[in-house]
C-alpha positions in Angstrom: -15.0 10.1 -10.8 -13.5 8.0 -13.6 -11.3 5.3 -12.2 -7.7 5.7 -13.7 -5.7 2.5 -13.6 -1.9 2.3 -13.4 -0.6 2.1 -16.9 2.5 0.1 -15.8 4.3 -0.9 -12.6 6.0 1.8 -10.6 9.8 1.9 -10.3 11.2 -0.1 -7.4 8.2 -2.6 -7.6 8.1 -6.0 -9.3 10.8 -7.7 -7.3 11.9 -11.1 -8.6 12.8 -12.3 -5.1 11.1 -15.0 -3.1 11.5 -13.3 0.3 11.6 -16.8 1.9 10.2 -15.5 5.2 9.7 -19.1 6.4 13.5 -19.5 6.3 14.5 -16.5 8.4 14.1 -18.3 11.8 15.8 -21.5 10.6 19.3 -20.7 12.0 20.8 -23.8 10.5 19.5 -23.0 7.0 20.6 -19.3 7.2 24.1 -20.4 8.4 24.4 -22.8 5.6 23.3 -20.2 3.1 25.8 -17.7 4.4 28.5 -20.3 3.9 27.3 -21.5 0.5 29.7 -20.7 -2.2 26.8 -20.0 -4.6 25.2 -17.3 -2.4 25.2 -13.7 -3.5 25.6 -10.4 -1.6 24.3 -6.9 -2.4 26.5 -4.5 -0.4 25.2 -1.1 0.8 27.6 1.7 1.7 26.1 4.8 3.4 22.8 4.4 1.6 24.4 3.7 -1.8 24.3 0.6 -3.9 27.1 -1.1 -5.8 26.8 -0.6 -9.6 28.8 -0.6 -12.7 28.2 1.2 -16.0 27.0 4.5 -14.6 29.5 6.6 -16.5 28.3 5.0 -19.8 24.7 5.7 -18.9 24.0 2.0 -18.6 24.1 1.2 -14.9 23.6 -2.3 -13.6 23.6 -3.9 -10.2 26.7 -5.7 -8.9 26.0 -8.7 -6.7 29.1 -10.1 -5.0 29.8 -13.8 -5.0 30.6 -15.6 -1.8 34.4 -15.3 -2.5 34.4 -11.6 -3.4 32.1 -10.7 -0.5 34.5 -12.1 2.2 36.3 -8.8 2.8 33.1 -6.7 3.1 31.5 -9.3 5.4 34.6 -9.1 7.6 34.1 -5.3 7.9 31.6 -6.1 10.6 28.5 -4.4 9.3 25.0 -5.6 9.6 23.6 -8.1 7.2 20.2 -9.5 6.2 18.6 -12.1 4.0 16.8 -10.4 1.1 15.4 -13.7 -0.3 16.0 -16.2 -3.0 16.9 -15.0 -6.5 16.1 -17.9 -8.8 16.6 -20.2 -5.9 19.9 -18.7 -4.9 20.2 -17.0 -1.5 20.8 -13.3 -1.8 21.9 -11.3 1.2 22.6 -7.6 1.8 25.5 -6.4 3.9 26.2 -2.9 5.2 29.8 -1.8 4.6 29.3 1.8 5.9 31.9 1.4 8.6 34.6 1.6 5.9 35.6 5.1 4.9 36.4 3.8 1.5 34.8 0.4 0.7 36.4 -0.1 -2.8 39.8 -1.4 -1.5 37.7 -4.2 0.1 36.6 -5.4 -3.4 38.5 -6.7 -6.4 39.2 -4.1 -9.1 36.6 -3.4 -11.7 33.6 -4.0 -9.4 32.1 -0.6 -10.1 31.2 2.1 -7.6 28.7 2.9 -4.9 25.9 5.0 -6.3 22.8 6.7 -4.9 19.8 5.1 -6.6 18.3 8.5 -7.2 21.3 9.4 -9.4 20.2 6.9 -12.1 16.4 7.4 -12.4 14.8 5.2 -15.0 18.1 3.7 -16.2 18.3 0.5 -14.1 16.7 -2.7 -15.0 13.4 -2.7 -13.1 14.0 -5.9 -11.1 17.5 -4.8 -10.1 16.2 -1.4 -9.0 13.6 -3.2 -6.8 16.3 -5.4 -5.2 18.6 -2.5 -4.5 15.8 -0.4 -3.1 15.0 -3.3 -0.8 18.6 -3.6 0.4 18.9 0.1 0.9 15.7 0.4 2.9 16.5 -2.6 5.1 20.0 -1.5 5.9 18.8 2.0 6.7 16.4 0.6 9.3 19.1 -1.6 10.8 21.5 1.3 11.1 18.8 3.4 13.0 17.6 0.7 15.4 20.8 -0.5 17.1 19.3 0.5 20.5 15.9 -0.2 22.0 13.4 2.6 22.0 11.7 1.2 25.1 14.7 0.9 27.6 17.7 2.0 25.6 19.7 -1.2 25.8 21.5 -2.6 22.7 19.6 -4.7 20.2 20.7 -7.8 18.5 19.7 -8.9 15.0 17.5 -12.0 14.7 15.4 -13.7 12.1 18.1 -13.3 9.4 18.3 -9.6 10.0 14.6 -8.8 10.0 14.0 -8.3 13.7 16.0 -6.4 16.3 15.6 -7.8 19.7 16.5 -5.8 22.8 19.1 -7.4 25.1 17.6 -5.6 28.1 13.8 -5.9 27.9 13.5 -8.4 25.1 11.3 -6.1 23.0 11.1 -7.0 19.3 11.6 -4.2 16.8 10.5 -4.8 13.2 11.5 -2.9 10.0 9.8 0.5 9.8 8.0 1.8 6.8 6.3 5.2 7.0 3.0 5.4 5.0 2.7 8.6 2.9 -0.2 9.6 0.7 0.6 11.3 -2.6 -2.3 12.6 -4.7 -3.1 14.3 -7.9 -5.9 16.7 -7.2 -8.1 17.6 -10.2 -11.2 19.5 -11.1 -12.6 19.1 -14.6 -9.7 19.4 -17.1 -7.3 21.0 -14.6 -4.9 19.5 -12.1 -3.4 21.1 -9.0 0.4 20.9 -8.6 2.7 22.6 -6.1 6.2 23.9 -6.1 7.8 22.7 -2.8 9.9 24.8 -0.5 12.3 21.9 -0.4 13.5 22.5 -3.9 14.4 26.2 -4.1 16.7 25.9 -7.1 14.1 24.1 -9.2 11.1 25.0 -11.2 9.4 21.7 -10.7 5.7 21.4 -9.9 4.5 18.1 -8.5 1.6 16.4 -6.8 0.9 17.1 -3.2 1.9 14.5 -0.5 2.2 14.0 3.2 2.5 11.4 5.9 -0.5 9.5 7.4 -1.1 10.4 11.0 -2.2 8.0 13.8 -5.9 7.2 13.8 -6.4 8.4 10.3 -7.6 6.6 7.2 -5.8 7.1 3.9 -8.7 9.0 2.4 -8.8 11.3 5.4 -5.0 11.8 5.1 -5.4 12.8 1.5 -8.1 15.4 2.3 -6.2 16.8 5.3 -2.9 17.2 3.5 -4.5 18.9 0.4 -6.4 21.3 2.6 -3.3 22.1 4.8 -0.9 22.6 1.9 -3.2 24.3 -0.6 -6.4 25.4 1.0 -8.3 23.3 -1.6 -11.1 20.9 -0.4 -11.5 17.5 -2.0 -14.4 15.1 -2.2 -14.1 11.7 -3.8 -10.7 10.0 -3.4 -9.7 6.9 -5.5 -6.6 4.7 -5.2 -4.2 4.4 -8.1 -1.1 2.5 -7.1 1.8 2.3 -4.5 5.5 2.6 -4.6 8.2 1.7 -2.1 10.3 4.8 -1.6 13.4 4.0 0.6 14.6 7.5 0.7 14.9 6.8 3.5 11.9 4.6 4.6 8.5 5.3 3.0 5.7 3.6 1.1 4.0 6.0 -1.2 0.3 5.4 -1.6 -1.0 7.1 -4.7 -4.5 8.6 -5.2 -6.6 10.8 -7.3 -8.7 13.4 -5.5 -11.6 15.4 -7.0 -11.6 19.0 -5.8 -14.7 20.6 -4.5 -13.2 24.1 -4.3 -10.7 26.0 -6.5 -9.3 28.9 -4.5 -5.6 28.3 -3.4 -4.2 29.4 -0.1 -0.7 27.8 0.3 1.1 26.8 3.4 4.4 28.7 3.0 6.2 26.2 5.1 5.4 23.5 2.6 4.9 25.2 -0.7 6.3 28.2 -2.5 3.5 28.2 -5.1 0.6 26.1 -6.2 -1.3 26.3 -9.5 -4.0 24.7 -11.6 -2.6 23.3 -14.8 -4.5 22.1 -17.9 -3.7 18.9 -19.6 -2.3 20.8 -22.5 0.2 22.6 -20.2 1.2 19.3 -18.6 1.9 17.8 -22.0 4.4 20.5 -22.8 5.8 21.8 -19.4 8.9 23.3 -20.9 6.9 25.5 -23.2 5.1 26.9 -20.2 8.2 27.5 -18.0 8.0 24.6 -15.5 9.2 21.0 -15.0 7.5 17.9 -13.9 8.7 15.2 -11.4 11.5 12.7 -12.2 10.4 9.7 -14.1 11.1 7.1 -11.4 8.5 8.7 -9.0 4.9 7.8 -8.5 4.1 11.5 -8.9 5.2 11.3 -12.5 3.1 8.2 -13.0 0.0 9.9 -11.5 0.4 12.9 -13.8 1.1 10.8 -16.9 -1.9 8.5 -16.4 -4.2 11.4 -15.7 -3.1 13.2 -18.9 -3.7 10.0 -20.9 -7.2 9.6 -19.5 -8.3 13.0 -20.8 
């Protein structure tokens, strides 16, 4: 199998932050950073990030200054240290308790937008930071109580650990590993039309979550066989992408098929087909669409086409 390297970084990667993990347990430093007039805050409201310029097609992140963040911090949501942006402390704060967060902010601060609504339009570093904030606050909102004893949890380590007030169990941010793979045989690639997108004609790479006690390569082979009935041999890594929708890390691979007959799992796929490179270069001419440009699926397909 020819090794196909990633042509460029995936969306939501390339964060400019120094995550400053060594500072998280320094309570005095964290308290001083929270009080520092130069610190910045990236608010999250019900899994949406604060942006301006969406209507003009030029969205950009809005980070609040210490002064403008006072009202949202007073709303009582969880917060966490994201890291240092050019040496400046940057926190995220959850304002989801407010039915409408905009009155908490000065006029002209933009709007709260789902990251998926602006694919490929954001500055790459800003997209990475906002994905980081979204993912961390999602975890915080889902781990308010201990999964061991059921008691309430308290945030520690600058928002990166939830500690049970009952049994003292420590809970850390959860990221679910998922494999996503372009299966190919010769000059054809296998793509599926997911049952999750009934109103679309999009065909994409196959994907699935890694199970306990399973290697990544084994997960690739199992998921492809379960969803399409196709068997694969050699598996090669391509790249990864954080995908905080809500809490995954996508691990991208190429897998070389050893069989061609397709037998779909109707619970997962409506259809699956083999496509030539020529068809993938002009999907509209052949009556189908490819994945959105901010996805690793799109990158896997594009890099495979370019290698032919």
